[in-house]
N, C-alpha and C positions, 0 to 999 in steps of 0.2 A: 434636075430630073434624076430620079432614082434608077440606077442601073438594074437591069433584069436580074443580074447575078446577085445583087443585094437582096432582092425579094426571094430568090430561090434559097439563098443562105439562111434567111430568117425562117423560111418554111422548114428547112432541114433542122434548124436549131430547135424549133418547137416540137417537131415530130420526134427528134431524138430524146428530148427531155420527157416527152409523154411516154416514151417506151421504157424509160429507166425504171427498174423495179424499186419500189419502196415498201418494205415490210411493215405491217401494221404496228409492230412493236417498236419500229424505228422512226416513227413520225409523230410530230406534235399535233395537238388538237387544232391549233391555229397558228398562223404566221402573222406577226405584227410588223407592218410596213410603215416607216416614217417618211413623210413628205413635207414639203413647204407650201402646199396649196398653190403650186405653180407648175410650169412646164406642161407636160401632156398628161399629168397624173389625174386631174379631174375627168378627162376624156377616157382614160383607161378605166377609171372607176365606173363611169357611166356604162361603158361597154361590157363590164363584168368579165373581162378576158381572164384575169387571174383567178377570179372566183370559179369560172368554168373549168379552168385548167387544173385546179387543185381539188375541186369538189369530188371527183371520182376517187381521190385518195382519202376522202373523209377529213380533209383539212379546210378550215375556214380561213378567210383572209380578213384581217382587221387593219384598217387604215387609221393612222394617227398623225395629225397635222402639227407642225411646228412653225414658229415665226421665221427662224433661220437656222443655219447649220449647227453651231456649237451645242445648243441644248438637245438637238436631235441626236448628235453623237454621244452626248452624255447618257441619254436614254439607252442607246445601243450598248454603251459600256457597262451599265448596271444591269442590263438584261431585260429591261421593260419594253424594248423594241428589238426586233431580230434583224431587220434589213432596212436600209434607207438610202436616200440620194442627197448628196451635198456637193458644194464647190470644192476648189482645190485646197483651201487653207484649213478648214476645220479638222481634217484628218491629221494634219501636221501637229497642231496643238494637242490633239487627243493622243497621238502616239507619244509625243514628248512627255505627256502626263501619265503614261503607262496604261492608257485605256485598252480594253480588250476588244480591239476592232481589226478587221481585215478588209483590204481593198479586194473587191471581187469582179468588178467590171468598170469600164470607163466610157465617157461620152466626150469625144474630141470637139471642142468648141471652135467656132470661127472668130470668137472674140468680139462679138457685136452686142452682147446682152448685159454688159456691165461697163460703167464709165464713171469718171469724175466729172461732176457738173457744178456750175456756178450760176447765180442769178443772171438773167438776161442782160442786165445793165451793169454787171460787175466789171470793175477795172482789171480783173484777172484775165489775162489773155493767153498765157502760156503756163506750163507746169512750173517754170522757174518763179513765176509770180506768186506761187503758193507760200513762199518764204514769209514767215511771220504771221501767217493766216491760221484761223481756226477751222479745222477740217473734220467733218463727221464721217464715221465709218462704223461697221459692226465689228467689234473686237473678236479676233479669231475667225472671221469670215473671209470669203474670197475677196470681198471689197477691201479688207485689211491688206491683203497681198497686193492688190492693184495699187493701193496708195503707196505702200513701201517701194514697189517696183517703179512707180512713177517718180518718186522723189529721187531714187537712184539715177534714173534716166536724166533727170534735170540737174544732177550734181548737187542735190540737197541731202541733208541728213535728217533723221527722225526728229532731232532736237531743233531743226529749223522751223517746224510748224508747232501749232498748239493742237495736239490730238484731242478729238471729242468722240470717245467711244460711246455710241448710242445704238440701241436696237432700231430697226427700220421705222417703226411707228413714231418713236421719239425723235428720230433724225428728220423725219418728214416735217413734223411740227417745227423743229428748230430751223430747218431750211426755209420754210414758208415765212416764219417770223423774222428771219434775217439774223438769228443769233449764231449762225455759223457762216463762214465765208465760202465754203465749198463742201461737197458731199461725194464720197465714193460709195456707189450703190449699184445694185443689180435690178434687172427687170422682175416684176412689173413696176416696181417703184420708180425705176429710171424712166420708163415710158410715161408714167403718170406725171413725173416732174417735167418732162419735155412738153407734154400736151396741156397740162393744167397750169403750170407755172412758167411756161416758156423758158425752162432751164436750158442753158447752153452747155454743150458737151465740150469739156476741155481735152479729154482723151478717153478713147475706148480701150478696152483690154488689148485689142489687136495692135494698138499704136505703141504699146509698152512691152508686152510679153505674150507668151503663148499659154492660154488658160485651158484647163480641162475640168470636167466634173466626174464624180465617182459614185458608184454603187458600193455601199459599205455594209458589212454584216458583222454581227457579234462573233467573236472568236469561237466561243463554245458552240454556237449554232453551226458555224462552218464545219467544225471538226466532227460534230455529231450528225449533221445532215448535208453532206456535200452534194448528194444528188438533188436535194431540194434547192440548194443554192444555184446549181446549174439550171434547174427548171425555171427558177425565178429570172435568171439572166436571159434565158432563151425566150421567155414570155415577154419580157420588156424589150428585147431585141426585135421581136416580131411586131410589137406595138410601135416601136420606133420607126420601122419601115412604113407602117400604116400612117403614122403621124406626118411623115415627110410629105405625103401627097394629100393630106386632109387637114390643111391649116385652118380652114373655116370651122370645121367641127371641133378641132382642138380649142380654138379661140372661144367659141360659144360655150363650151363646157367649162372652161376656166372662168369666164365672166360670170356664168350662172353660179358656180361654186364659191367664188370669192366676192362677188359684188363689184369687182373692178370694171371700170368703163370698158366697153367692148372695143372701142377704137384703140385704147392703150394696149389691150390684150392682143389685138391683131398686130400691132406694131411689134410687140414682144415675140409673138409666135412666128411672124414672117422673117425674123432675123435669128431664129433659134435653129439648132440642130438636135437630132434625136437618136442618131445611130449609136447603138450599144456594142462595144467591142471589148476584147480582153486587154489587159494592161501589157502592152508590148514594150520593147526596150526604149523606144522613143518616148512613150508616155511616162515610163518610170524615170527616165532622165529629166524630163520636164518637171515632174513632181519633186524630184530630188533637188532641183535648182530652187524651188519654192522653199523647201525645208532648209537648205543651206543659207538662203537669204535671211530667214528669221533667226537662225542660229547665229549668224554673223553679227546681227544687230542686238543679240541678247534678248530677243523677244519671246524665246521659248527657253525652258529651264536647261535643256541639253540638246546637242545635235542628235538627229535621228537618221537612220538608214531606211528609206522608204521600202526597198525590196524585202526587208525583213518581215513585213506584214502583208505582202501581196500573195493572194491565193491564186493559184494557176487555174484558169478556166480555159478549157480546150473545146470550143464549139464543135458540135457534131461528134464528139467522142463518146 
């Protein structure tokens, strides 16, 4: 149940953002928002909340869909997208590659929406059994981090498996055909695999590590339009409070937008969280652990300091 104080905070966030002055010369004609056709974004789009919030400023909202996080962040890096939502790993790879991005807000996950799965009749029973197996994952995605963390937990090294870096659509086909032994994947693909293929969960995120997700903005956009970034954060925070108590509306909107089976979407939505918060010390520490894990294994070109690219958002200021 959402506490009354969360609702009041969200209302204050939106009211504060609405009151923030934005001079005509200091605003873009449109704000381009990157999503992955999941979460509560289809419902937010249907509700026209952001459009209504920014229309009085003469700013249009443009939504751009991506299959997963890494290409979305590359679009933010080159300036073709201003603001977007991704899991924990894409920003690490992007920062290591010198991308022009900033963390601007976070969503603390309960760790139920991503897992490593195996076919229902697979002899693989534990994470240790992944040794010598071919495992699919999205390179540079949050599923990549889950796989790496899972191997560490099992006392295995990256070289103990045969990595199969595949985008979600290709990984789905490989899993169904049996050309991979296991798959590290997020919802709604996870829910679909559970319901359609009777896939068995080997480990959820929560069984291995603490995951979070992030709102990311282009560096130049943040520096030029900080009040608009705050307004975007506040708008999504308000929608997050709404989504926590309107799961069925969120599920229907996502199913209609993506064509994904409604039962799979309901499963995804009911185990999701939507609360949008600033990056506090705990969140930054958790994200730094992700960065250090990839650096330690040599999977990113250089170590990164997460706090270097965190934009400080003070709700209600």
